[in-house]
SEZA-730173 format. One record per residue (C-alpha): residue number from 1; chain; x negated, z negated, y negated. Coordinates in Angstrom, 2 decimals, padded with zeros to 5 digits. Layout:
N
+-----+-------+---------+---------+---------+
|  nr | kette |       x |       z |       y |
+-----+-------+---------+---------+---------+
| NUM |     A |       X |       Z |       Y |
...
+-----+-------+---------+---------+---------+
This chain:
426
+-----+-------+---------+---------+---------+
|  nr | kette |       x |       z |       y |
+-----+-------+---------+---------+---------+
|   1 |     A | -089.69 | -120.57 | -102.00 |
|   2 |     A | -086.77 | -118.52 | -103.31 |
|   3 |     A | -085.71 | -115.74 | -100.96 |
|   4 |     A | -086.36 | -112.23 | -102.24 |
|   5 |     A | -083.45 | -110.02 | -101.28 |
|   6 |     A | -084.34 | -107.17 | -098.95 |
|   7 |     A | -082.66 | -103.78 | -098.83 |
|   8 |     A | -082.20 | -104.20 | -095.09 |
|   9 |     A | -079.93 | -107.21 | -095.73 |
|  10 |     A | -076.95 | -104.93 | -096.38 |
|  11 |     A | -077.82 | -102.78 | -093.37 |
|  12 |     A | -077.92 | -105.91 | -091.23 |
|  13 |     A | -074.47 | -106.89 | -092.52 |
|  14 |     A | -073.14 | -103.45 | -091.59 |
|  15 |     A | -074.61 | -103.59 | -088.08 |
|  16 |     A | -073.26 | -107.09 | -087.53 |
|  17 |     A | -069.77 | -105.90 | -088.45 |
|  18 |     A | -070.05 | -103.12 | -085.86 |
|  19 |     A | -071.90 | -104.79 | -082.96 |
|  20 |     A | -071.87 | -108.12 | -081.15 |
|  21 |     A | -075.61 | -108.62 | -081.68 |
|  22 |     A | -078.47 | -107.12 | -083.67 |
|  23 |     A | -082.11 | -107.06 | -082.63 |
|  24 |     A | -084.43 | -106.90 | -085.66 |
|  25 |     A | -087.61 | -104.98 | -084.83 |
|  26 |     A | -090.72 | -104.31 | -086.87 |
|  27 |     A | -094.35 | -105.13 | -087.38 |
|  28 |     A | -095.59 | -108.69 | -087.51 |
|  29 |     A | -095.31 | -110.31 | -090.94 |
|  30 |     A | -092.72 | -107.96 | -092.46 |
|  31 |     A | -090.11 | -110.73 | -092.89 |
|  32 |     A | -087.74 | -110.29 | -089.94 |
|  33 |     A | -087.13 | -113.98 | -089.28 |
|  34 |     A | -086.78 | -114.90 | -092.96 |
|  35 |     A | -084.14 | -112.22 | -093.52 |
|  36 |     A | -082.27 | -113.15 | -090.34 |
|  37 |     A | -082.19 | -116.79 | -091.41 |
|  38 |     A | -080.11 | -115.85 | -094.45 |
|  39 |     A | -077.30 | -114.68 | -092.13 |
|  40 |     A | -077.48 | -117.29 | -089.36 |
|  41 |     A | -075.42 | -120.46 | -089.13 |
|  42 |     A | -077.26 | -121.70 | -086.04 |
|  43 |     A | -080.98 | -121.20 | -085.45 |
|  44 |     A | -082.76 | -121.51 | -082.09 |
|  45 |     A | -086.55 | -121.35 | -082.45 |
|  46 |     A | -088.48 | -120.98 | -079.21 |
|  47 |     A | -091.76 | -121.55 | -081.04 |
|  48 |     A | -090.67 | -125.11 | -082.02 |
|  49 |     A | -093.17 | -127.12 | -079.96 |
|  50 |     A | -091.00 | -130.26 | -079.94 |
|  51 |     A | -088.08 | -128.42 | -078.34 |
|  52 |     A | -089.82 | -125.46 | -076.72 |
|  53 |     A | -090.14 | -126.80 | -073.16 |
|  54 |     A | -086.50 | -127.89 | -073.02 |
|  55 |     A | -085.22 | -124.64 | -074.56 |
|  56 |     A | -087.23 | -122.49 | -072.13 |
|  57 |     A | -085.94 | -124.51 | -069.19 |
|  58 |     A | -082.34 | -124.00 | -070.27 |
|  59 |     A | -082.96 | -120.32 | -070.97 |
|  60 |     A | -084.40 | -119.73 | -067.50 |
|  61 |     A | -081.66 | -121.59 | -065.61 |
|  62 |     A | -078.47 | -121.64 | -067.72 |
|  63 |     A | -079.06 | -119.23 | -070.65 |
|  64 |     A | -075.33 | -119.23 | -071.47 |
|  65 |     A | -075.69 | -122.83 | -072.66 |
|  66 |     A | -077.79 | -121.62 | -075.58 |
|  67 |     A | -074.93 | -119.43 | -076.78 |
|  68 |     A | -072.93 | -122.50 | -077.79 |
|  69 |     A | -072.94 | -123.09 | -081.53 |
|  70 |     A | -071.60 | -121.82 | -084.82 |
|  71 |     A | -072.00 | -118.05 | -085.05 |
|  72 |     A | -074.03 | -116.07 | -085.93 |
|  73 |     A | -076.81 | -117.64 | -083.85 |
|  74 |     A | -080.39 | -116.58 | -084.55 |
|  75 |     A | -082.78 | -116.60 | -081.58 |
|  76 |     A | -086.31 | -116.45 | -082.95 |
|  77 |     A | -089.13 | -115.44 | -080.57 |
|  78 |     A | -086.43 | -114.69 | -078.00 |
|  79 |     A | -088.92 | -112.70 | -075.87 |
|  80 |     A | -090.19 | -116.05 | -074.55 |
|  81 |     A | -086.79 | -116.37 | -072.84 |
|  82 |     A | -086.02 | -112.86 | -071.53 |
|  83 |     A | -082.95 | -113.94 | -069.51 |
|  84 |     A | -081.27 | -114.63 | -072.83 |
|  85 |     A | -080.89 | -110.88 | -073.45 |
|  86 |     A | -078.64 | -110.43 | -070.44 |
|  87 |     A | -076.60 | -113.52 | -071.31 |
|  88 |     A | -075.99 | -112.24 | -074.84 |
|  89 |     A | -075.06 | -108.79 | -073.55 |
|  90 |     A | -072.48 | -110.25 | -071.15 |
|  91 |     A | -071.04 | -112.63 | -073.74 |
|  92 |     A | -070.62 | -109.75 | -076.20 |
|  93 |     A | -068.85 | -107.78 | -073.47 |
|  94 |     A | -066.57 | -110.67 | -072.53 |
|  95 |     A | -065.64 | -111.81 | -076.05 |
|  96 |     A | -065.52 | -108.48 | -077.87 |
|  97 |     A | -066.49 | -110.36 | -081.05 |
|  98 |     A | -068.80 | -108.79 | -083.65 |
|  99 |     A | -071.80 | -110.27 | -085.41 |
| 100 |     A | -072.37 | -113.17 | -083.04 |
| 101 |     A | -076.14 | -113.04 | -082.48 |
| 102 |     A | -079.38 | -111.97 | -084.17 |
| 103 |     A | -082.59 | -111.56 | -082.20 |
| 104 |     A | -086.03 | -111.64 | -083.80 |
| 105 |     A | -089.50 | -112.03 | -082.42 |
| 106 |     A | -093.07 | -110.87 | -082.44 |
| 107 |     A | -093.69 | -107.17 | -081.95 |
| 108 |     A | -096.80 | -108.30 | -080.04 |
| 109 |     A | -094.79 | -109.23 | -076.95 |
| 110 |     A | -093.12 | -106.59 | -074.84 |
| 111 |     A | -090.21 | -107.65 | -072.61 |
| 112 |     A | -088.49 | -105.64 | -069.92 |
| 113 |     A | -084.74 | -106.26 | -069.76 |
| 114 |     A | -082.41 | -105.27 | -066.90 |
| 115 |     A | -080.03 | -103.64 | -069.40 |
| 116 |     A | -080.62 | -101.72 | -072.64 |
| 117 |     A | -077.81 | -103.44 | -074.50 |
| 118 |     A | -076.53 | -100.09 | -075.75 |
| 119 |     A | -073.33 | -100.45 | -077.83 |
| 120 |     A | -073.62 | -104.23 | -077.58 |
| 121 |     A | -077.02 | -105.09 | -079.06 |
| 122 |     A | -077.99 | -102.78 | -081.92 |
| 123 |     A | -081.68 | -102.29 | -082.67 |
| 124 |     A | -082.64 | -102.28 | -086.35 |
| 125 |     A | -086.16 | -101.56 | -087.58 |
| 126 |     A | -087.52 | -103.43 | -090.59 |
| 127 |     A | -090.43 | -102.24 | -092.74 |
| 128 |     A | -092.79 | -104.18 | -095.01 |
| 129 |     A | -091.54 | -104.75 | -098.55 |
| 130 |     A | -091.10 | -101.88 | -100.98 |
| 131 |     A | -092.31 | -102.18 | -104.58 |
| 132 |     A | -088.74 | -102.74 | -105.75 |
| 133 |     A | -088.24 | -105.61 | -103.29 |
| 134 |     A | -091.52 | -107.24 | -104.35 |
| 135 |     A | -090.43 | -106.99 | -108.00 |
| 136 |     A | -093.09 | -104.49 | -109.09 |
| 137 |     A | -090.88 | -101.42 | -109.45 |
| 138 |     A | -088.36 | -101.91 | -112.25 |
| 139 |     A | -085.76 | -099.98 | -110.26 |
| 140 |     A | -084.47 | -097.91 | -113.16 |
| 141 |     A | -084.10 | -094.84 | -110.91 |
| 142 |     A | -081.98 | -094.98 | -107.76 |
| 143 |     A | -082.96 | -092.42 | -105.14 |
| 144 |     A | -079.36 | -092.25 | -103.91 |
| 145 |     A | -078.06 | -091.77 | -107.46 |
| 146 |     A | -080.51 | -088.89 | -107.89 |
| 147 |     A | -079.02 | -087.25 | -104.81 |
| 148 |     A | -075.44 | -087.87 | -105.94 |
| 149 |     A | -075.72 | -087.30 | -109.69 |
| 150 |     A | -078.99 | -085.56 | -110.60 |
| 151 |     A | -077.68 | -084.58 | -114.04 |
| 152 |     A | -077.29 | -088.25 | -114.98 |
| 153 |     A | -081.08 | -088.68 | -115.13 |
| 154 |     A | -082.81 | -088.23 | -118.47 |
| 155 |     A | -086.09 | -090.16 | -118.44 |
| 156 |     A | -087.70 | -093.39 | -117.27 |
| 157 |     A | -090.78 | -095.53 | -117.80 |
| 158 |     A | -092.67 | -097.58 | -115.21 |
| 159 |     A | -094.12 | -101.00 | -115.95 |
| 160 |     A | -096.95 | -100.39 | -113.48 |
| 161 |     A | -100.36 | -099.20 | -114.65 |
| 162 |     A | -102.65 | -097.40 | -112.20 |
| 163 |     A | -104.54 | -100.64 | -111.49 |
| 164 |     A | -101.24 | -102.28 | -110.53 |
| 165 |     A | -100.49 | -099.47 | -108.10 |
| 166 |     A | -103.98 | -099.74 | -106.59 |
| 167 |     A | -103.60 | -103.48 | -106.06 |
| 168 |     A | -100.17 | -103.02 | -104.48 |
| 169 |     A | -101.66 | -100.50 | -102.04 |
| 170 |     A | -104.43 | -102.94 | -101.08 |
| 171 |     A | -102.19 | -106.00 | -100.83 |
| 172 |     A | -099.38 | -104.26 | -098.97 |
| 173 |     A | -095.73 | -105.16 | -098.62 |
| 174 |     A | -096.22 | -108.46 | -096.81 |
| 175 |     A | -093.78 | -111.16 | -098.02 |
| 176 |     A | -096.28 | -113.89 | -097.14 |
| 177 |     A | -098.64 | -112.68 | -099.86 |
| 178 |     A | -096.16 | -113.03 | -102.72 |
| 179 |     A | -096.19 | -116.82 | -102.94 |
| 180 |     A | -099.99 | -116.93 | -103.28 |
| 181 |     A | -101.30 | -117.23 | -106.83 |
| 182 |     A | -104.83 | -115.92 | -106.19 |
| 183 |     A | -105.04 | -112.13 | -105.98 |
| 184 |     A | -108.10 | -112.35 | -103.74 |
| 185 |     A | -106.15 | -114.59 | -101.35 |
| 186 |     A | -103.19 | -112.18 | -101.38 |
| 187 |     A | -105.46 | -109.47 | -100.00 |
| 188 |     A | -106.34 | -111.69 | -097.03 |
| 189 |     A | -102.84 | -111.33 | -095.52 |
| 190 |     A | -103.32 | -107.64 | -094.70 |
| 191 |     A | -106.90 | -108.25 | -093.56 |
| 192 |     A | -105.79 | -110.95 | -091.16 |
| 193 |     A | -102.98 | -108.77 | -089.81 |
| 194 |     A | -105.57 | -106.05 | -089.17 |
| 195 |     A | -107.88 | -108.49 | -087.36 |
| 196 |     A | -105.04 | -109.92 | -085.28 |
| 197 |     A | -103.92 | -106.43 | -084.28 |
| 198 |     A | -107.22 | -105.28 | -082.77 |
| 199 |     A | -108.41 | -108.65 | -081.43 |
| 200 |     A | -105.20 | -110.27 | -080.09 |
| 201 |     A | -102.01 | -108.21 | -080.23 |
| 202 |     A | -103.47 | -105.09 | -078.59 |
| 203 |     A | -103.70 | -107.10 | -075.34 |
| 204 |     A | -100.99 | -109.72 | -075.84 |
| 205 |     A | -098.14 | -107.20 | -075.99 |
| 206 |     A | -098.15 | -106.53 | -072.24 |
| 207 |     A | -100.86 | -108.83 | -070.87 |
| 208 |     A | -103.31 | -105.98 | -070.23 |
| 209 |     A | -106.80 | -106.77 | -071.50 |
| 210 |     A | -108.02 | -104.12 | -073.94 |
| 211 |     A | -111.26 | -103.87 | -075.87 |
| 212 |     A | -111.01 | -105.17 | -079.46 |
| 213 |     A | -113.89 | -102.93 | -080.53 |
| 214 |     A | -112.17 | -099.79 | -079.21 |
| 215 |     A | -108.89 | -100.80 | -080.89 |
| 216 |     A | -110.79 | -101.42 | -084.12 |
| 217 |     A | -112.46 | -098.00 | -083.89 |
| 218 |     A | -109.08 | -096.30 | -083.45 |
| 219 |     A | -107.63 | -098.10 | -086.46 |
| 220 |     A | -110.66 | -097.20 | -088.58 |
| 221 |     A | -110.33 | -093.53 | -087.60 |
| 222 |     A | -106.62 | -093.55 | -088.43 |
| 223 |     A | -107.36 | -095.19 | -091.75 |
| 224 |     A | -109.89 | -092.53 | -092.71 |
| 225 |     A | -107.37 | -089.84 | -091.79 |
| 226 |     A | -104.21 | -091.46 | -093.14 |
| 227 |     A | -101.62 | -088.95 | -094.40 |
| 228 |     A | -103.66 | -085.98 | -093.20 |
| 229 |     A | -103.06 | -083.43 | -090.44 |
| 230 |     A | -106.07 | -084.63 | -088.48 |
| 231 |     A | -105.66 | -083.70 | -084.83 |
| 232 |     A | -105.78 | -086.24 | -082.02 |
| 233 |     A | -109.16 | -084.82 | -081.00 |
| 234 |     A | -110.53 | -086.01 | -084.36 |
| 235 |     A | -109.55 | -089.58 | -083.52 |
| 236 |     A | -110.95 | -089.17 | -080.00 |
| 237 |     A | -114.28 | -087.94 | -081.38 |
| 238 |     A | -114.48 | -090.78 | -083.90 |
| 239 |     A | -113.96 | -093.40 | -081.19 |
| 240 |     A | -116.23 | -091.76 | -078.63 |
| 241 |     A | -119.07 | -091.58 | -081.13 |
| 242 |     A | -119.79 | -095.26 | -080.45 |
| 243 |     A | -117.78 | -096.07 | -077.31 |
| 244 |     A | -117.82 | -094.82 | -073.75 |
| 245 |     A | -114.10 | -094.48 | -073.17 |
| 246 |     A | -111.76 | -091.87 | -071.68 |
| 247 |     A | -109.12 | -089.84 | -073.49 |
| 248 |     A | -106.44 | -091.51 | -071.34 |
| 249 |     A | -107.57 | -094.95 | -072.47 |
| 250 |     A | -107.49 | -093.99 | -076.15 |
| 251 |     A | -104.00 | -092.53 | -075.74 |
| 252 |     A | -102.92 | -095.80 | -074.13 |
| 253 |     A | -104.25 | -097.77 | -077.11 |
| 254 |     A | -102.45 | -095.45 | -079.53 |
| 255 |     A | -099.20 | -095.91 | -077.63 |
| 256 |     A | -099.56 | -099.69 | -077.88 |
| 257 |     A | -100.29 | -099.48 | -081.62 |
| 258 |     A | -097.03 | -097.55 | -082.01 |
| 259 |     A | -095.19 | -100.25 | -080.05 |
| 260 |     A | -096.72 | -102.83 | -082.39 |
| 261 |     A | -095.27 | -100.83 | -085.32 |
| 262 |     A | -098.76 | -100.30 | -086.76 |
| 263 |     A | -099.19 | -096.56 | -086.18 |
| 264 |     A | -096.28 | -094.67 | -087.75 |
| 265 |     A | -096.95 | -090.92 | -087.59 |
| 266 |     A | -094.82 | -088.41 | -089.52 |
| 267 |     A | -093.11 | -085.47 | -087.82 |
| 268 |     A | -093.23 | -081.91 | -089.16 |
| 269 |     A | -090.20 | -080.19 | -090.69 |
| 270 |     A | -089.95 | -076.73 | -089.16 |
| 271 |     A | -087.21 | -074.69 | -090.84 |
| 272 |     A | -086.82 | -070.97 | -090.11 |
| 273 |     A | -088.20 | -069.84 | -093.46 |
| 274 |     A | -091.50 | -068.74 | -091.89 |
| 275 |     A | -092.43 | -067.55 | -088.42 |
| 276 |     A | -093.03 | -070.34 | -085.95 |
| 277 |     A | -096.72 | -069.52 | -085.73 |
| 278 |     A | -097.11 | -069.98 | -089.50 |
| 279 |     A | -095.75 | -073.51 | -089.72 |
| 280 |     A | -097.91 | -076.50 | -088.83 |
| 281 |     A | -096.09 | -078.66 | -086.29 |
| 282 |     A | -098.61 | -081.41 | -085.50 |
| 283 |     A | -097.90 | -084.93 | -086.68 |
| 284 |     A | -099.30 | -086.30 | -089.91 |
| 285 |     A | -101.31 | -089.46 | -089.27 |
| 286 |     A | -099.93 | -092.58 | -090.87 |
| 287 |     A | -099.82 | -096.37 | -090.68 |
| 288 |     A | -096.85 | -098.62 | -091.34 |
| 289 |     A | -098.44 | -099.93 | -094.56 |
| 290 |     A | -101.41 | -098.63 | -096.59 |
| 291 |     A | -102.95 | -102.10 | -096.79 |
| 292 |     A | -103.86 | -101.90 | -093.10 |
| 293 |     A | -105.94 | -098.79 | -093.83 |
| 294 |     A | -107.64 | -100.54 | -096.75 |
| 295 |     A | -108.42 | -103.54 | -094.54 |
| 296 |     A | -109.78 | -101.28 | -091.79 |
| 297 |     A | -112.04 | -099.48 | -094.25 |
| 298 |     A | -113.31 | -102.83 | -095.50 |
| 299 |     A | -112.86 | -102.06 | -099.18 |
| 300 |     A | -111.30 | -103.82 | -102.18 |
| 301 |     A | -109.27 | -102.51 | -105.17 |
| 302 |     A | -112.43 | -101.92 | -107.22 |
| 303 |     A | -113.64 | -099.37 | -104.68 |
| 304 |     A | -110.93 | -096.93 | -105.74 |
| 305 |     A | -112.23 | -096.72 | -109.28 |
| 306 |     A | -114.64 | -094.11 | -107.88 |
| 307 |     A | -112.74 | -092.65 | -104.92 |
| 308 |     A | -109.52 | -091.06 | -106.12 |
| 309 |     A | -109.40 | -088.67 | -103.17 |
| 310 |     A | -108.93 | -091.48 | -100.63 |
| 311 |     A | -106.65 | -093.26 | -103.08 |
| 312 |     A | -104.39 | -090.20 | -103.18 |
| 313 |     A | -103.78 | -090.35 | -099.42 |
| 314 |     A | -103.13 | -094.09 | -099.56 |
| 315 |     A | -100.73 | -093.58 | -102.46 |
| 316 |     A | -098.84 | -091.12 | -100.28 |
| 317 |     A | -098.62 | -093.74 | -097.52 |
| 318 |     A | -097.27 | -096.26 | -100.05 |
| 319 |     A | -094.61 | -093.83 | -101.26 |
| 320 |     A | -093.53 | -092.92 | -097.73 |
| 321 |     A | -093.17 | -096.60 | -096.85 |
| 322 |     A | -090.98 | -097.18 | -099.91 |
| 323 |     A | -088.83 | -094.09 | -099.32 |
| 324 |     A | -088.16 | -095.22 | -095.75 |
| 325 |     A | -087.06 | -098.60 | -097.05 |
| 326 |     A | -084.91 | -097.14 | -099.84 |
| 327 |     A | -083.05 | -094.77 | -097.52 |
| 328 |     A | -082.68 | -097.15 | -094.58 |
| 329 |     A | -079.07 | -097.91 | -095.55 |
| 330 |     A | -078.11 | -094.28 | -094.92 |
| 331 |     A | -080.42 | -093.60 | -091.99 |
| 332 |     A | -083.01 | -091.68 | -093.97 |
| 333 |     A | -085.69 | -089.73 | -092.10 |
| 334 |     A | -089.08 | -088.60 | -093.37 |
| 335 |     A | -091.00 | -085.47 | -092.36 |
| 336 |     A | -093.45 | -083.07 | -094.04 |
| 337 |     A | -093.83 | -079.29 | -094.49 |
| 338 |     A | -097.10 | -077.35 | -094.29 |
| 339 |     A | -097.86 | -073.75 | -093.36 |
| 340 |     A | -101.03 | -071.76 | -092.80 |
| 341 |     A | -100.63 | -070.08 | -096.20 |
| 342 |     A | -101.30 | -073.41 | -097.93 |
| 343 |     A | -097.70 | -074.03 | -098.97 |
| 344 |     A | -096.73 | -077.67 | -098.50 |
| 345 |     A | -094.39 | -080.50 | -099.31 |
| 346 |     A | -095.94 | -083.91 | -098.70 |
| 347 |     A | -092.55 | -085.26 | -097.72 |
| 348 |     A | -089.12 | -083.96 | -096.79 |
| 349 |     A | -086.61 | -086.80 | -097.10 |
| 350 |     A | -083.49 | -086.24 | -095.00 |
| 351 |     A | -080.23 | -088.17 | -095.37 |
| 352 |     A | -077.76 | -088.57 | -092.51 |
| 353 |     A | -075.25 | -086.22 | -094.19 |
| 354 |     A | -077.63 | -083.25 | -094.02 |
| 355 |     A | -078.90 | -083.36 | -097.61 |
| 356 |     A | -082.64 | -083.41 | -098.16 |
| 357 |     A | -085.27 | -083.66 | -100.89 |
| 358 |     A | -088.59 | -081.83 | -101.12 |
| 359 |     A | -091.24 | -084.24 | -102.40 |
| 360 |     A | -094.86 | -084.13 | -103.51 |
| 361 |     A | -096.95 | -087.23 | -104.26 |
| 362 |     A | -099.44 | -087.02 | -107.14 |
| 363 |     A | -101.51 | -089.84 | -108.59 |
| 364 |     A | -101.92 | -088.38 | -112.07 |
| 365 |     A | -100.20 | -086.08 | -114.52 |
| 366 |     A | -102.79 | -083.31 | -114.12 |
| 367 |     A | -101.62 | -082.51 | -110.58 |
| 368 |     A | -097.89 | -082.46 | -111.31 |
| 369 |     A | -097.85 | -078.74 | -112.10 |
| 370 |     A | -099.33 | -077.80 | -108.73 |
| 371 |     A | -096.92 | -080.08 | -106.86 |
| 372 |     A | -093.89 | -078.71 | -108.68 |
| 373 |     A | -095.02 | -075.14 | -107.98 |
| 374 |     A | -095.15 | -075.82 | -104.23 |
| 375 |     A | -091.65 | -077.29 | -104.21 |
| 376 |     A | -090.18 | -074.34 | -106.12 |
| 377 |     A | -091.89 | -071.88 | -103.76 |
| 378 |     A | -090.35 | -073.58 | -100.72 |
| 379 |     A | -086.93 | -073.50 | -102.38 |
| 380 |     A | -087.47 | -069.79 | -103.04 |
| 381 |     A | -088.26 | -069.22 | -099.35 |
| 382 |     A | -084.99 | -070.93 | -098.41 |
| 383 |     A | -083.11 | -068.64 | -100.82 |
| 384 |     A | -084.79 | -065.55 | -099.37 |
| 385 |     A | -084.00 | -066.65 | -095.83 |
| 386 |     A | -080.34 | -067.25 | -096.71 |
| 387 |     A | -080.12 | -063.79 | -098.22 |
| 388 |     A | -081.18 | -062.31 | -094.88 |
| 389 |     A | -079.29 | -064.74 | -092.64 |
| 390 |     A | -075.94 | -065.02 | -094.42 |
| 391 |     A | -074.10 | -066.05 | -091.27 |
| 392 |     A | -076.35 | -069.02 | -090.60 |
| 393 |     A | -077.85 | -070.17 | -093.93 |
| 394 |     A | -080.08 | -073.18 | -094.45 |
| 395 |     A | -079.04 | -075.94 | -096.79 |
| 396 |     A | -080.70 | -075.79 | -100.19 |
| 397 |     A | -082.76 | -078.85 | -101.12 |
| 398 |     A | -080.64 | -081.32 | -103.07 |
| 399 |     A | -083.69 | -082.55 | -104.98 |
| 400 |     A | -087.21 | -081.51 | -105.84 |
| 401 |     A | -089.35 | -084.55 | -106.70 |
| 402 |     A | -092.92 | -085.22 | -107.73 |
| 403 |     A | -093.52 | -088.95 | -107.33 |
| 404 |     A | -096.47 | -090.21 | -109.38 |
| 405 |     A | -098.53 | -093.28 | -110.20 |
| 406 |     A | -098.07 | -092.54 | -113.91 |
| 407 |     A | -095.75 | -094.41 | -116.26 |
| 408 |     A | -093.36 | -091.76 | -117.61 |
| 409 |     A | -090.64 | -089.88 | -115.75 |
| 410 |     A | -088.75 | -086.77 | -116.85 |
| 411 |     A | -087.04 | -083.61 | -115.61 |
| 412 |     A | -088.85 | -080.31 | -115.87 |
| 413 |     A | -087.24 | -077.00 | -116.84 |
| 414 |     A | -087.65 | -075.76 | -113.25 |
| 415 |     A | -085.42 | -078.61 | -112.06 |
| 416 |     A | -088.24 | -080.71 | -110.60 |
| 417 |     A | -087.95 | -084.44 | -111.28 |
| 418 |     A | -091.18 | -086.29 | -112.07 |
| 419 |     A | -090.61 | -089.95 | -111.18 |
| 420 |     A | -093.13 | -092.83 | -111.21 |
| 421 |     A | -093.13 | -094.89 | -108.00 |
| 422 |     A | -092.81 | -097.92 | -110.29 |
| 423 |     A | -089.30 | -096.83 | -111.29 |
| 424 |     A | -087.74 | -096.13 | -107.87 |
| 425 |     A | -085.28 | -098.17 | -105.87 |
| 426 |     A | -082.72 | -097.51 | -103.14 |
+-----+-------+---------+---------+---------+
């Protein structure tokens, strides 16, 4: 199958030019090994049953022997040979060479290493595929170009109808689904990942036996509350409704789901434009990919023909996933803004140079006006704050965006850009 280029490929190149080794992290099935293979000249696979016993023996006794070969060397499922980490760290120290090794492996296995590898082994997180990477977004609008040259944008048109967006949400950004012709079969990838998470990976990561039914209940609660400000006590209540389990145990499960890169909560943006007591600071609940939520709820694309409210939250999760992918090359960060007066921005997208965008996500055209109004009100609050605090002003938002599931994009008179998700790229 032809390799579909990933946005992280260029980030991996950059890290390899700066560090001796790069450790690719991320949820199971997001394509870490496939992307790493494109860079490697030597590949060591610890899951190769014909060579596994011999490789593990060498790794446990003389791990330096495995570092012989044309560089870069990819070590896949390296966690099976934890001594390898220290050998790579020392070799990077001794040689001073860059881009020698790439480490990949299952997020479902946690390994303690005697050294962190700081400044030698760089950790790089990979997300599931964005719509542009999967070929569904036509990529006519670059998010970075909008930041740099907003006046260059005039209009755009997405090739995705609402049914296409719904299917993409349900299928998810899993590369393994793209070479399957049957749409029903494509949906099985996310469902299987969901099943594996609560039945196998929740215990496999550290060897501690955990209840699959409790893990499943937590994932179902998260899925019902995805992209909302539901408090932790809501999740606790949902789980305890059918399980006798302590708060401490549930928190342990949630921590493991974060380590598995399944739970991916969003932090609050708390600027000084309101009093601290007015701004919500709890995390917004989220999963790494909206398809996991769909799988946990046990529904199919047709279900959303009658439930646009739930679809709206899942659409937000899809957009956040894509924005994280698109801004990964410049260390983009995602947060949200919400205050007790009802003023909100679904997303605040921060770049590493201090610039940021205020963003609302709206499924249809009818809600664009409300979203744009919120963004302009927040910008007005920033202006009012700067008028009072001239010695320590806040940066103005570089962009105000309403990202939609519609087909047409344009710029409003108030400066708000309305952009279909099916037009965006990095």
